[in-house]
TIVEXRO-527931 format. One record per residue: residue number from 1; residue in one letter; y, z, x of N, C-alpha, C, O in turn. Coordinates in Angstrom, 1 decimal, padded with zeros to 4 digits. Last residue first. Layout:
N
  pos  code      ny      nz      nx     cay     caz     cax      cy      cz      cx      oy      oz      ox
  NUM     a       Y       Z       X       Y       Z       X       Y       Z       X       Y       Z       X
...
//
This chain:
74
  pos  code      ny      nz      nx     cay     caz     cax      cy      cz      cx      oy      oz      ox
   74     x   123.7   084.8  -013.3   124.0   084.6  -011.9   125.4   085.0  -011.6   125.8   084.8  -010.4
   73     x   121.8   086.8  -015.5   123.0   086.1  -015.2   123.3   086.0  -013.7   123.2   087.0  -013.0
   72     x   119.2   086.7  -017.2   119.4   086.9  -015.7   120.6   086.2  -015.3   120.5   085.0  -014.8
   71     x   118.6   086.0  -019.7   119.6   087.1  -019.5   119.8   087.4  -018.1   120.5   088.4  -017.7
   70     x   116.6   084.2  -019.5   117.9   083.7  -020.2   119.0   084.8  -020.0   120.2   084.4  -020.1
   69     x   114.6   085.8  -018.5   115.2   084.7  -017.7   116.5   084.2  -018.2   117.4   083.8  -017.5
   68     x   113.7   087.3  -020.6   114.5   087.9  -019.6   115.2   086.9  -018.7   116.3   087.2  -018.1
   67     x   111.9   085.6  -022.0   113.3   085.8  -022.5   114.2   086.4  -021.5   115.4   086.1  -021.5
   66     x   110.3   083.3  -019.8   110.3   084.6  -020.4   111.8   084.9  -020.9   112.7   084.4  -020.3
   65     x   109.6   079.8  -020.5   110.1   080.9  -019.7   110.0   082.2  -020.5   109.7   082.2  -021.7
   64     x   109.2   077.3  -021.7   108.2   077.9  -020.9   108.7   078.9  -019.9   108.4   078.9  -018.7
   63     x   110.9   076.1  -023.5   111.3   076.0  -022.1   110.3   076.6  -021.2   110.4   076.5  -019.9
   62     x   109.6   076.9  -025.9   109.7   075.5  -025.6   110.0   075.3  -024.1   109.5   074.4  -023.5
   61     x   109.8   079.7  -025.7   108.5   079.0  -025.9   108.5   077.6  -025.4   107.7   077.1  -024.7
   60     x   112.5   080.0  -025.6   111.7   080.4  -024.4   110.3   079.8  -024.5   109.7   079.4  -023.5
   59     x   113.2   079.2  -028.1   113.7   078.5  -026.9   112.9   078.8  -025.7   112.5   077.9  -025.0
   58     x   111.9   081.2  -029.6   111.5   079.8  -029.8   112.0   079.0  -028.6   111.2   078.1  -028.0
   57     x   113.3   083.5  -028.8   111.9   083.4  -028.6   111.4   081.9  -028.7   110.5   081.5  -027.9
   56     x   115.9   082.8  -029.7   115.6   083.1  -028.3   114.2   082.9  -028.0   113.8   082.2  -027.0
   55     x   115.5   082.6  -032.5   115.9   081.4  -031.7   115.6   081.6  -030.2   115.2   080.7  -029.6
   54     x   114.7   085.3  -033.0   113.8   084.2  -033.4   114.2   083.0  -032.6   113.3   082.3  -032.1
   53     x   117.0   086.7  -032.2   115.8   086.8  -031.4   114.8   085.7  -031.7   114.2   085.2  -030.8
   52     x   119.9   084.6  -032.6   119.0   085.6  -033.1   117.8   085.6  -032.1   117.5   084.7  -031.3
   51     x   123.0   084.4  -030.9   121.7   083.8  -031.1   120.7   084.9  -031.5   120.7   086.0  -031.0
   50     x   126.4   083.5  -031.3   125.4   084.4  -031.0   124.0   083.8  -031.4   124.0   082.8  -032.1
   49     x   128.4   080.8  -030.0   127.7   081.5  -031.1   126.7   082.5  -030.5   126.3   082.4  -029.4
   48     x   129.5   079.7  -027.7   130.4   079.8  -028.9   129.7   080.6  -030.1   130.4   081.0  -031.0
   47     x   128.4   078.9  -025.3   128.8   080.3  -025.5   129.6   080.6  -026.7   130.4   081.5  -026.8
   46     x   127.5   076.4  -025.0   128.9   076.6  -024.7   129.4   078.0  -024.9   130.5   078.4  -024.7
   45     x   124.9   076.6  -025.8   125.2   076.3  -024.4   126.6   076.5  -024.0   126.9   076.9  -022.9
   44     x   125.4   077.1  -028.6   124.7   078.1  -027.8   125.1   077.9  -026.3   125.5   078.8  -025.6
   43     x   126.4   074.6  -029.3   127.2   075.8  -029.5   126.7   077.0  -028.7   127.4   077.8  -028.1
   42     x   124.2   072.9  -028.8   125.5   072.7  -028.1   126.3   074.0  -028.2   126.9   074.4  -027.1
   41     x   122.4   074.0  -030.7   122.1   074.0  -029.2   123.4   073.9  -028.4   123.6   074.6  -027.5
   40     x   123.8   073.2  -033.0   123.6   074.7  -032.7   123.2   074.9  -031.2   123.7   075.8  -030.6
   39     x   123.6   070.5  -032.9   124.9   071.1  -032.8   124.8   072.6  -032.5   125.7   073.2  -031.9
   38     x   120.9   070.1  -033.3   121.4   069.8  -032.0   122.8   070.5  -031.8   123.2   070.9  -030.7
   37     x   119.2   072.7  -035.1   120.1   071.6  -035.1   120.7   071.4  -033.7   120.9   072.4  -033.0
   36     x   115.7   073.5  -034.4   117.1   073.9  -034.8   118.0   072.6  -034.6   117.6   071.7  -033.9
   35     x   113.1   073.3  -033.4   113.3   073.2  -034.8   114.7   073.8  -035.2   114.8   074.6  -036.2
   34     x   112.5   073.0  -030.8   112.8   074.4  -031.2   113.0   074.4  -032.7   113.2   075.5  -033.3
   33     x   112.3   070.2  -030.6   111.2   071.0  -030.2   111.3   072.5  -030.7   110.3   073.1  -031.1
   32     x   114.9   069.5  -031.4   113.8   069.1  -032.2   112.6   069.9  -031.9   111.8   070.3  -032.8
   31     x   116.4   070.7  -029.3   116.7   071.0  -030.7   115.5   070.7  -031.6   115.0   071.5  -032.4
   30     x   115.5   069.3  -027.1   115.3   070.7  -027.2   115.4   071.2  -028.6   114.6   072.0  -029.1
   29     x   116.4   066.7  -027.8   114.9   067.0  -027.6   114.6   068.4  -027.7   113.7   068.8  -028.4
   28     x   119.2   067.1  -027.8   118.4   066.7  -029.0   117.0   066.9  -028.9   116.3   067.4  -029.9
   27     x   119.7   067.8  -025.2   120.0   068.8  -026.2   119.2   068.4  -027.5   118.6   069.3  -028.2
   26     x   116.9   066.6  -023.2   118.2   066.5  -023.7   118.5   067.6  -024.8   117.5   068.3  -025.1
   25     x   115.0   067.9  -020.4   115.2   067.7  -021.9   116.7   067.5  -022.2   117.6   068.0  -021.6
   24     x   114.0   068.7  -018.0   114.4   067.3  -018.2   114.4   067.0  -019.7   114.0   065.9  -020.1
   23     x   113.6   071.3  -017.4   112.5   070.7  -018.1   112.8   069.2  -018.4   112.0   068.5  -019.1
   22     x   116.1   071.7  -016.3   114.9   071.9  -015.4   113.7   071.2  -016.0   112.8   070.7  -015.3
   21     x   117.7   071.5  -018.5   117.7   070.4  -017.5   116.5   070.5  -016.6   116.0   069.5  -016.1
   20     x   117.0   074.0  -019.7   116.8   072.7  -020.4   116.7   071.6  -019.4   115.9   070.7  -019.5
   19     x   117.8   075.8  -017.7   116.3   075.7  -018.0   116.0   074.4  -018.8   114.9   073.8  -018.7
   18     x   120.6   075.3  -017.8   119.8   075.3  -016.6   118.3   075.0  -016.8   117.7   074.1  -016.3
   17     x   121.3   075.8  -020.5   121.5   074.5  -019.9   120.6   074.3  -018.7   119.9   073.3  -018.5
   16     x   120.6   078.6  -020.6   119.9   077.6  -021.5   120.1   076.2  -020.9   119.1   075.5  -020.9
   15     x   122.5   079.5  -018.8   121.1   079.6  -018.5   120.3   078.7  -019.4   119.3   078.1  -018.9
   14     x   124.9   079.0  -020.2   124.6   078.3  -018.9   123.2   078.4  -018.5   122.6   077.4  -017.9
   13     x   124.6   080.8  -022.2   124.5   079.4  -022.5   124.3   078.6  -021.3   123.5   077.6  -021.3
   12     x   124.9   083.2  -020.8   123.6   083.0  -021.5   123.5   081.5  -021.8   122.4   080.9  -021.5
   11     x   127.6   082.8  -020.1   126.5   082.9  -019.0   125.1   082.7  -019.6   124.3   082.0  -019.0
   10     x   128.8   082.9  -022.6   128.9   081.7  -021.8   127.8   081.7  -020.7   127.2   080.6  -020.4
    9     x   128.2   085.5  -023.3   127.7   084.5  -024.2   127.7   083.2  -023.4   126.8   082.4  -023.4
    8     x   129.7   086.8  -021.3   128.2   087.0  -021.4   127.6   085.9  -022.2   126.5   085.4  -021.8
    7     x   132.3   086.1  -022.0   131.8   085.7  -020.7   130.3   085.8  -020.7   129.6   084.9  -020.1
    6     x   132.6   087.4  -024.6   132.6   086.0  -024.4   132.0   085.5  -023.2   131.2   084.5  -023.2
    5     x   132.8   090.1  -025.0   131.5   089.6  -024.6   131.5   088.1  -024.4   130.4   087.6  -024.1
    4     x   135.5   090.5  -025.8   135.0   091.2  -024.5   133.6   090.7  -024.1   133.3   090.9  -022.9
    3     x   135.6   089.3  -028.2   136.2   088.6  -027.1   135.7   089.2  -025.8   135.5   088.5  -024.8
    2     x   132.8   089.3  -030.3   133.9   090.1  -029.7   134.3   089.4  -028.4   133.5   088.9  -027.6
    1     x   132.2   087.1  -032.9   131.9   087.5  -031.5   133.1   088.2  -031.0   134.2   087.7  -031.1
//
């Protein structure tokens, strides 16, 4: 990941946290529903990893949001 985009990854991660908590899910519950590892959810939320479109779409399906909502940085 390029250092210049670090802040954007972190903002994306904060949006994942926001919508996960809004659905009252733990990281483990979200991971199980999205069929990905809990440690990957943690890394996404902390802005430490990039995310494929497949994972974005699956997260949105589970969180019942549109992909654009994860990119609506506050």
